[in-house]
C-alpha positions in Angstrom: -55.8 93.1 -209.3 -56.4 91.3 -206.2 -53.4 89.8 -204.5 -54.1 86.9 -202.1 -51.8 86.7 -199.2 -50.8 83.2 -198.1 -51.0 82.6 -194.4 -48.3 80.6 -192.8 -49.3 77.0 -191.8 -48.1 77.6 -188.3 -50.6 80.4 -187.7 -53.5 78.2 -188.8 -52.3 75.4 -186.6 -52.1 77.8 -183.7 -55.6 79.0 -184.2 -56.9 75.4 -184.4 -54.9 74.4 -181.3 -56.2 77.4 -179.4 -59.8 76.6 -180.3 -59.3 72.9 -179.4 -57.6 73.9 -176.2 -60.5 76.2 -175.3 -63.0 73.5 -176.0 -60.9 71.0 -174.0 -60.7 73.5 -171.1 -64.4 74.1 -171.3 -65.0 70.3 -171.2 -62.7 69.9 -168.3 -64.4 72.7 -166.5 -67.8 71.2 -167.1 -66.5 67.8 -165.9 -65.0 69.5 -162.8 -68.3 71.3 -162.1 -70.2 68.0 -162.4 -67.7 66.3 -160.1 -68.1 69.1 -157.6 -71.9 68.7 -157.8 -71.6 65.0 -157.2 -69.2 65.6 -154.2 -71.7 68.1 -152.8 -74.4 65.6 -153.1 -72.3 62.9 -151.4 -70.8 65.2 -148.8 -73.7 65.0 -146.2 -73.5 61.2 -146.2 -69.7 61.3 -145.6 -70.2 63.8 -142.8 -72.8 61.5 -141.3 -70.3 58.7 -141.2 -70.8 56.9 -144.5 -67.7 55.5 -146.2 -66.9 55.4 -150.0 -68.5 52.4 -151.7 -66.3 49.5 -152.6 -67.0 49.9 -156.4 -65.7 53.5 -156.5 -62.7 52.6 -154.4 -61.7 49.7 -156.7 -62.2 52.0 -159.8 -60.0 54.7 -158.3 -57.3 52.2 -157.5 -57.5 50.8 -161.0 -57.2 54.2 -162.7 -54.4 55.2 -160.5 -52.3 52.2 -161.4 -53.2 52.4 -165.1 -52.0 56.0 -165.2 -48.7 55.1 -163.5 -48.2 52.3 -166.1 -48.1 49.7 -163.4 -48.3 46.0 -164.3 -51.7 44.4 -163.6 -50.7 40.8 -162.9 -50.8 39.9 -159.3 -51.8 43.4 -158.3 -55.2 43.3 -160.0 -56.0 40.0 -158.1 -55.4 41.7 -154.7 -57.5 44.7 -155.7 -60.4 42.5 -156.7 -60.2 40.6 -153.4 -60.1 43.8 -151.4 -63.1 45.1 -153.4 -65.2 42.0 -152.7 -64.5 42.3 -148.9 -65.1 46.0 -148.8 -68.3 45.6 -150.7 -69.8 43.3 -148.0 -68.8 45.6 -145.2 -70.1 48.6 -147.0 -73.4 46.9 -147.7 -74.0 46.3 -144.0 -73.0 49.8 -143.1 -75.3 51.3 -145.7 -78.2 49.2 -144.5 -77.5 50.2 -140.9 -77.4 53.9 -141.9 -80.6 53.6 -143.9 -82.3 52.0 -141.0 -81.2 54.6 -138.5 -81.8 57.5 -140.9 -85.2 56.3 -142.1 -88.2 58.4 -141.0 -89.8 55.5 -139.3 -86.8 54.9 -137.0 -86.4 58.5 -136.2 -90.1 58.7 -135.4 -89.8 55.6 -133.1 -86.8 57.1 -131.3 -88.6 60.4 -130.8 -91.6 58.4 -129.4 -89.4 56.6 -127.0 -87.9 59.8 -125.8 -91.3 61.3 -125.4 -92.5 58.3 -123.4 -89.4 58.4 -121.2 -90.0 62.1 -120.5 -93.6 61.3 -119.5 -92.4 58.4 -117.3 -89.7 60.5 -115.8 -92.0 63.4 -114.9 -95.0 61.3 -113.9 -93.4 58.3 -112.2 -89.6 58.6 -111.5 -89.6 62.1 -110.1 -92.6 61.6 -107.8 -91.3 58.2 -106.7 -87.9 59.6 -105.8 -89.6 62.5 -103.9 -91.7 60.0 -101.9 -88.5 58.0 -101.2 -86.8 61.1 -99.9 -89.7 61.9 -97.6 -89.8 58.3 -96.2 -86.0 58.2 -95.7 -86.1 61.5 -93.9 -88.8 60.2 -91.6 -86.9 57.0 -90.9 -83.7 59.1 -90.3 -85.5 61.2 -87.7 -86.9 58.0 -86.0 -83.5 56.5 -85.9 -81.7 59.5 -84.5 -84.3 59.9 -81.8 -83.9 56.2 -80.9 -80.1 56.6 -80.7 -80.3 59.8 -78.7 -82.6 58.3 -76.2 -80.3 55.3 -75.7 -77.3 57.6 -75.3 -79.1 59.7 -72.7 -80.0 56.6 -70.7 -76.5 55.2 -70.9 -75.0 58.6 -69.9 -77.4 58.7 -66.9 -76.3 55.2 -65.8 -72.7 56.1 -66.1 -72.8 59.5 -64.4 -75.0 58.4 -61.5 -73.3 55.0 -61.3 -76.6 53.1 -61.6 -74.9 49.7 -61.6 -76.9 46.5 -61.4 -75.6 45.9 -57.9 -77.4 49.1 -56.8 -80.7 48.3 -58.6 -81.0 44.7 -57.7 -80.1 42.7 -54.6 -76.7 41.2 -54.9 -74.4 39.6 -52.2 -71.4 37.4 -52.6 -71.9 33.7 -51.9 -71.2 32.9 -48.3 -68.9 30.1 -47.3 -70.7 28.0 -44.8 -68.4 25.3 -43.3 -71.3 23.1 -42.4 -72.9 23.2 -45.8 -69.7 23.2 -47.7 -70.3 23.1 -51.5 -74.0 22.8 -50.9 -74.2 26.5 -50.4 -73.6 26.8 -54.2 -76.4 26.0 -56.5 -76.0 23.4 -59.3 -75.0 25.0 -62.5 -75.0 23.6 -66.0 -72.6 24.9 -68.6 -73.2 24.3 -72.3 -70.5 24.8 -75.0 -72.0 24.4 -78.5 -69.5 24.0 -81.3 -69.2 23.0 -84.9 -65.9 22.1 -86.5 -64.1 24.5 -84.1 -60.6 23.0 -84.4 -58.8 26.3 -83.9 -60.7 27.5 -80.8 -62.3 24.6 -78.9 -59.5 24.5 -76.3 -60.1 28.1 -75.4 -63.7 27.7 -74.1 -63.3 24.2 -72.6 -60.2 25.2 -70.7 -61.7 28.5 -69.4 -64.9 26.8 -68.3 -63.0 24.1 -66.5 -61.0 26.7 -64.6 -64.1 28.6 -63.3 -64.1 29.2 -59.5 -67.0 27.0 -58.5 -67.2 23.7 -56.6 -66.5 20.9 -59.0 -69.3 18.7 -57.6 -71.8 21.6 -58.2 -70.9 22.1 -61.8 -71.8 20.1 -64.9 -70.2 20.8 -68.3 -71.7 19.8 -71.6 -69.6 20.0 -74.8 -72.2 19.9 -77.6 -70.2 19.0 -80.7 -72.0 18.9 -84.0 -68.7 18.7 -86.0 -68.8 16.9 -89.3 -65.0 16.6 -89.4 -64.1 13.4 -87.6 -60.6 14.5 -86.7 -62.0 17.5 -85.0 -64.4 15.4 -83.1 -61.6 13.2 -81.9 -59.6 16.2 -80.7 -62.5 17.7 -78.8 -63.3 14.3 -77.2 -59.7 14.0 -76.1 -59.8 17.4 -74.6 -62.9 16.5 -72.6 -61.4 13.3 -71.4 -58.3 15.2 -70.3 -60.3 17.5 -68.0 -62.5 14.6 -66.9 -59.3 12.9 -65.6 -58.6 16.1 -63.6 -61.9 15.7 -61.7 -64.2 17.9 -63.8 -67.8 16.7 -64.4 -67.7 17.1 -68.2 -69.8 15.4 -70.8 -69.0 15.1 -74.5 -72.2 15.0 -76.6 -72.4 14.6 -80.3 -75.2 14.1 -82.8 -75.5 12.3 -86.1 -77.4 15.3 -87.6 -77.5 19.1 -87.3 -81.3 19.4 -86.9 -82.0 22.8 -85.4 -78.3 23.7 -85.5 -77.3 25.3 -82.2 -80.8 25.5 -80.8 -81.4 21.9 -81.6 -78.2 20.8 -79.9 -79.0 22.7 -76.7 -82.6 21.6 -76.6 -81.7 17.9 -76.8 -79.0 18.3 -74.2 -81.5 20.0 -71.8 -83.7 16.9 -71.9 -81.1 14.7 -70.2 -82.0 13.4 -66.8 -79.0 14.9 -64.8 -79.9 18.4 -66.1 -83.0 18.3 -63.8 -80.7 18.7 -60.8 -79.5 22.1 -62.1 -81.0 25.5 -61.4 -79.1 27.6 -63.9 -77.4 27.2 -67.3 -74.5 29.2 -68.6 -73.8 29.3 -72.3 -70.5 30.0 -74.0 -69.5 29.8 -77.7 -66.4 27.9 -78.6 -64.3 31.1 -79.0 -65.4 32.7 -75.7 -63.2 32.7 -72.6 -65.0 33.6 -69.4 -62.9 35.0 -66.5 -62.5 32.6 -63.5 -65.0 34.6 -61.3 -67.7 34.7 -63.9 -70.2 32.5 -62.0 -69.4 34.2 -58.7 -70.4 37.5 -60.1 -73.4 36.5 -62.2 -75.2 33.8 -60.1 -76.0 36.0 -57.1 -78.3 38.1 -59.2 -80.3 35.0 -60.0 -80.2 33.6 -56.4 -81.3 36.8 -54.7 -83.8 38.1 -57.3 -86.5 35.5 -58.2 -87.9 37.6 -61.1 -84.6 37.7 -63.0 -84.2 35.1 -65.8 -81.0 36.2 -67.6 -77.7 37.8 -66.6 -75.7 38.9 -69.7 -72.0 39.8 -69.7 -70.1 42.0 -72.2 -67.8 40.8 -74.9 -64.1 41.8 -74.9 -62.3 41.2 -78.3 -58.9 39.6 -78.3 -58.2 40.3 -82.0 -59.5 43.8 -82.3 -56.1 45.1 -83.5 -55.7 42.4 -86.2 -56.9 44.6 -89.0 -59.0 47.7 -89.8 -62.1 45.6 -90.3 -61.8 44.2 -86.7 -61.3 47.7 -85.4 -64.5 48.8 -87.1 -66.4 45.8 -85.7 -65.2 46.7 -82.3 -66.7 50.1 -82.7 -70.1 48.8 -83.7 -70.2 46.1 -81.0 -69.1 48.4 -78.3 -71.9 50.7 -79.2 -74.3 47.7 -79.1 -73.3 46.7 -75.5 -72.7 50.2 -74.0 -75.8 51.8 -75.5 -78.4 49.2 -76.6 -77.9 46.5 -73.9 -77.3 49.0 -71.1 -80.3 51.2 -71.9 -82.6 48.2 -72.3 -81.5 46.7 -69.0 -81.8 50.0 -67.1 -85.3 50.9 -68.4 -87.3 47.9 -69.5 -85.2 45.1 -67.9 -85.1 43.6 -71.4 -82.6 43.2 -74.2 -81.7 40.6 -76.7 -79.7 37.7 -75.4 -76.4 37.6 -77.3 -76.3 33.8 -77.5 -73.2 33.4 -75.4 -71.6 34.8 -72.2 -74.9 34.7 -70.3 -76.5 32.7 -67.5 -80.2 31.6 -67.7 -82.6 30.5 -65.0 -83.7 27.1 -66.3 -87.2 27.6 -64.9 -87.6 30.7 -67.2 -86.4 28.7 -70.2 -89.1 26.0 -69.5 -91.8 28.5 -69.1 -90.9 30.1 -72.4 -91.2 26.6 -74.0 -87.5 26.1 -74.4 -85.2 26.5 -77.4 -86.8 26.8 -80.8 -85.1 26.5 -84.1 -87.7 28.4 -86.2 -85.2 31.2 -86.9 -81.4 31.7 -87.0 -81.6 33.9 -83.9 -82.7 31.3 -81.4 -81.1 33.4 -78.6 -83.3 36.5 -79.4 -86.3 34.2 -79.8 -86.0 32.8 -76.4 -85.3 36.2 -74.8 -88.5 37.7 -76.3 -90.7 34.7 -75.3 -89.3 34.8 -71.7 -89.9 38.5 -71.5 -93.5 38.0 -72.5 -93.8 35.7 -69.5 -92.8 38.6 -67.2 -89.2 37.7 -66.6 -86.5 40.4 -66.2 -83.0 40.6 -67.7 -79.8 42.1 -66.2 -76.8 43.4 -68.2 -73.4 43.6 -66.3 -71.2 45.9 -68.3 -68.0 45.4 -66.3 -68.1 41.6 -66.5 -66.2 40.9 -69.7 -65.8 37.6 -71.6 -63.0 37.4 -74.1 -64.1 36.5 -77.7 -62.9 36.6 -81.2 -64.1 38.8 -84.1 -64.3 37.5 -87.6 -61.3 38.8 -89.5 -62.2 37.8 -93.0 -64.8 39.7 -95.0 -66.5 36.5 -96.1 -67.1 35.3 -92.6 -68.3 38.7 -91.5 -70.8 38.9 -94.4 -72.3 35.5 -93.4 -72.5 36.6 -89.7 -74.2 39.9 -90.6 -76.7 38.1 -92.8 -77.7 35.9 -90.0 -77.9 38.7 -87.5 -80.0 40.9 -89.8 -82.2 38.2 -91.4 -83.1 36.4 -88.2 -84.5 39.4 -86.2 -86.6 40.5 -89.2 -88.0 37.0 -89.6 -88.6 36.8 -85.8 -90.4 40.2 -85.9 -92.8 38.8 -88.5 -93.5 35.7 -86.5 -93.9 37.2 -83.1 -95.8 40.4 -83.7 -99.2 38.9 -82.9 -97.8 37.1 -79.9 -96.4 40.4 -78.5 -99.7 42.2 -79.1 -101.7 39.4 -77.4 -99.4 38.9 -74.5 -101.2 39.3 -71.1 -98.3 39.3 -68.6 -96.6 42.4 -69.8 -97.7 46.1 -69.9 -98.7 48.0 -72.9 -95.5 50.1 -72.6 -93.3 47.1 -72.8 -95.2 45.8 -75.8 -94.6 49.1 -77.5 -91.0 49.0 -76.6 -90.6 45.5 -78.1 -92.5 46.2 -81.3 -91.2 49.7 -82.0 -87.8 50.2 -80.2 -86.4 46.7 -80.2 -87.6 45.4 -83.5 -88.8 48.1 -85.9 -86.4 51.0 -85.2 -83.2 49.0 -84.5 -83.7 45.9 -86.7 -85.7 47.2 -89.6 -85.4 50.9 -90.1 -81.7 51.2 -89.2 -80.6 48.8 -92.0 -83.0 50.1 -94.6 -82.4 53.8 -94.2 -78.6 53.3 -94.3 -78.7 51.6 -97.6 -81.7 53.1 -99.3 -81.0 56.7 -98.4 -77.2 57.0 -98.5 -76.5 54.4 -101.3 -79.6 54.8 -103.5 -81.7 58.0 -103.0 -78.9 60.5 -102.5 -76.7 59.2 -105.4 -79.7 58.9 -107.9 -81.0 62.3 -107.0 -78.1 63.6 -109.1 -80.1 62.7 -112.2 -83.2 64.6 -111.1 -82.7 68.3 -110.4 -86.3 68.5 -109.3 -85.6 66.4 -106.3 -84.2 68.5 -103.4 -83.0 66.9 -100.2 -82.7 69.2 -97.2 -79.3 69.8 -95.7 -80.3 68.6 -92.3 -81.2 65.2 -93.7 -78.0 64.8 -95.8 -75.5 66.2 -93.2 -76.7 66.9 -89.7 -78.6 63.7 -88.9 -75.8 61.4 -90.3 -73.3 63.4 -88.3 -75.2 62.9 -85.0 -75.7 59.2 -85.7 -72.0 58.8 -86.5 -70.9 60.6 -83.3 -73.2 58.5 -81.1 -71.8 55.3 -82.7 -68.2 56.3 -82.2 -68.2 57.5 -78.5 -68.3 53.9 -77.3 -64.7 53.4 -78.6 -62.7 56.6 -78.1 -59.5 55.0 -79.2 -60.9 54.5 -82.7 -62.2 58.0 -83.4 -59.6 58.5 -86.1 -61.2 55.7 -88.0 -64.6 57.2 -88.1 -64.5 58.1 -91.8 -63.5 54.5 -92.7 -66.3 53.3 -90.4 -68.9 55.4 -92.2 -68.1 54.0 -95.6 -67.6 50.4 -94.4 -71.0 50.5 -92.7 -72.6 51.8 -95.9 -71.2 48.9 -97.9 -72.3 46.4 -95.3 -75.8 48.0 -95.3 -76.3 46.4 -98.7 -76.1 42.9 -97.3 -78.1 43.9 -94.1 -80.9 45.5 -96.1 -81.1 42.5 -98.4 -81.1 40.1 -95.4 -83.9 42.1 -93.7 -86.2 41.7 -96.8 -85.2 38.0 -97.0 -86.3 37.6 -93.4 -89.6 39.6 -93.8 -90.6 37.7 -96.9 -89.1 34.4 -95.8 -87.1 34.0 -99.1 -84.6 31.3 -99.9 -81.7 32.1 -97.5 -84.0 32.9 -94.5 -82.9 29.8 -92.5 -79.3 29.7 -93.8 -76.9 29.0 -90.9 -73.2 29.4 -91.7 -70.9 29.1 -88.6 -68.6 32.1 -88.4 -65.1 31.2 -89.3 -62.7 31.5 -86.3 -58.9 31.4 -86.5 -58.0 31.3 -82.8 -54.3 31.3 -82.0 -53.2 29.6 -85.2 -52.9 32.9 -87.0 -50.3 34.1 -84.5 -47.8 31.4 -85.5 -44.9 32.3 -87.7 -45.5 29.4 -90.0 -48.8 30.7 -91.1 -47.4 34.1 -92.0 -44.7 32.5 -94.1 -47.2 30.2 -95.8 -49.4 33.1 -96.7 -46.5 34.7 -98.6 -45.8 31.4 -100.4 -49.5 30.7 -101.2 -51.0 33.9 -102.6 -54.7 33.8 -103.4 -55.9 34.2 -106.9 -57.1 37.7 -107.5 -60.3 36.9 -109.5 -61.4 34.5 -106.8 -61.8 37.3 -104.4 -64.1 39.4 -106.5 -67.6 40.1 -105.2 -69.8 41.1 -108.2 -72.6 42.6 -106.1 -70.3 45.1 -104.5 -68.6 45.8 -107.8 -71.9 46.4 -109.6 -72.9 48.9 -106.9 -69.5 50.5 -107.2 -70.0 51.1 -111.0 -73.4 52.6 -110.5 -72.2 54.9 -107.7 -69.3 56.0 -109.9 -71.6 57.0 -112.7 -73.8 58.9 -110.2 -70.7 60.7 -108.8 -69.4 61.7 -112.3 -72.8 63.0 -113.3 -73.1 65.0 -110.1 -69.6 66.4 -110.5 -70.3 67.5 -114.1 -73.9 68.7 -114.1 -74.9 69.4 -110.5 -73.9 72.0 -108.0 -74.9 70.3 -104.7 -71.5 68.6 -104.4 -72.9 65.2 -103.4 -69.9 63.7 -105.3 -67.8 64.5 -102.3 -69.6 61.7 -100.5 -70.5 59.4 -103.5 -66.9 59.2 -104.9 -65.4 57.7 -101.7 -68.5 55.5 -101.3 -67.9 54.1 -104.8 -64.3 53.5 -104.0 -65.3 51.7 -100.8 -67.5 49.3 -102.8 -64.6 48.8 -105.3 -62.1 48.0 -102.5 -64.5 45.5 -100.8 -65.6 44.1 -104.1 -62.1 43.3 -105.0 -61.4 41.7 -101.6 -59.1 44.4 -100.2 -60.5 44.3 -96.7 -59.9 42.0 -93.7 -57.7 39.0 -93.8 -58.2 36.5 -96.6 -57.1 32.9 -96.1 -56.8 30.8 -99.2 -57.7 27.1 -99.1 -54.1 26.1 -99.0 -53.4 28.3 -96.1 -56.5 27.0 -94.3 -55.1 23.5 -94.6 -51.8 24.7 -93.2 -53.6 26.2 -90.2 -55.3 23.0 -89.5 -52.0 21.0 -89.7 -50.2 23.5 -87.4 -53.1 23.4 -84.9 -52.9 19.6 -84.9 -49.2 19.7 -84.4 -49.5 22.1 -81.5 -52.0 20.0 -79.8 -50.2 16.7 -80.2 
């Protein structure tokens, strides 16, 4: 007999539940494995920066809120809106990714990189190496030129080879019978243009010169466009005329030829024919009372001398650091360049003021010409080609004013750099074909005076120290010798600083200031050589005279601050950014430590680009200065 045992219902349910649970677990494991496979497939795209698509994001949000039994009223609306926005964004990102990750794009980028490597190795590196060689050659030429001038100046100083010892000089004798006739007739020209702040300085100083009044004719050549300034200058001339001075006020309705045009027209007047010599002073120059007594005897006793040039003495050298730096550069110009040229070749460039000319020499050189912005240098070169000699008197000093604003200084340096380069281009053939001068003097004019001092000096300063050395940081193949980077610049710096011993502590500032200014000088040289747009630009250097010394102006400056962004100079700021990149790259990747020089150079460009140099006078302050000057005069 078979007895069937009845199993409990709970046991059967347990078995069924266990099997269902196992199947459920197996299904969940399979789902988990599939999800992991999908995540593994999507993971590279996420790592590469791809975001989750908007559809999956909206689906996840919907499932989340459904599981939490949240209401779907207003919430579903916001989720759908978010999904539509994210869909658009994701579409653009996906397209961008596909474009960048496509084989064609990758191939194009690799081709560009390959082409760049070819250009770098075949063009950029050789070009930079050639630039290094050229800059080193120019540096050697420049340092030899400066050393030769320094040796000559030292010889003159040590052995006291003063002009009085080289040329015949004797004080003018006082003959009772001849009286004032023992003094030659002298013409004095004072060209000016809107010189409200300084016109009294030059007119008053000239009228106080020790010279017989009946043997002196003064011309005030006023091209001012400001009518009130013209009236003030005319009143000043009338005041001295009432005191017995033979002074003439001459104005024009145009500015044809600028300064050269004004002096040329004034030289054609009939009474000028009675004069033997002409002295020229700019509106801000103040000659000492004995100026003519010291300069004229050179011309009277030496018939072959055409020009006597005096030295400038700066009344506002201590106004700011920028004027101190200018003083260093100009002292070098007078003590080295002018002195060496006068002592060896009896030639140097006329400074346009503080000098006395023999009128006969001016006429033989065909007078003043306005073809360049350096009419003074133009006349000096043409007179020298006629065989005339020049004399520089270093201890005869004429007070003058330095530009104290960076804007005015930039315009001045553009004119002083562009004009000589343009004149060099126009006079090269004339110098070569000249018949009255020796071959040695022709070589001196072409190489020493023009090429080395007016072309090479400006180009090598900017191209070598602001371009070649910084950019060599990106090219390890380019090696610059230490003597070119360190020793030659050190010698040049020392030679430029010995003319002003009191400013030796500013030598580092002078170096970086001159490097920044080399940008404008180099640009001006090429404008002059190629006769580009600004080749004949003439901007009169802004002068402030005694007005800045008044208390009212200082107070007005504090009440009228200049807007910061109006002072920005984008050319300097652009160079600053480029140099900063070069310095950072050199600091990180190179071991030659050029960043020690490039970082401060970049900072200098930033400071000057943002206008933190010199004195800056806003428009409101300039009007206040004019009003104060008018009140002081009236």
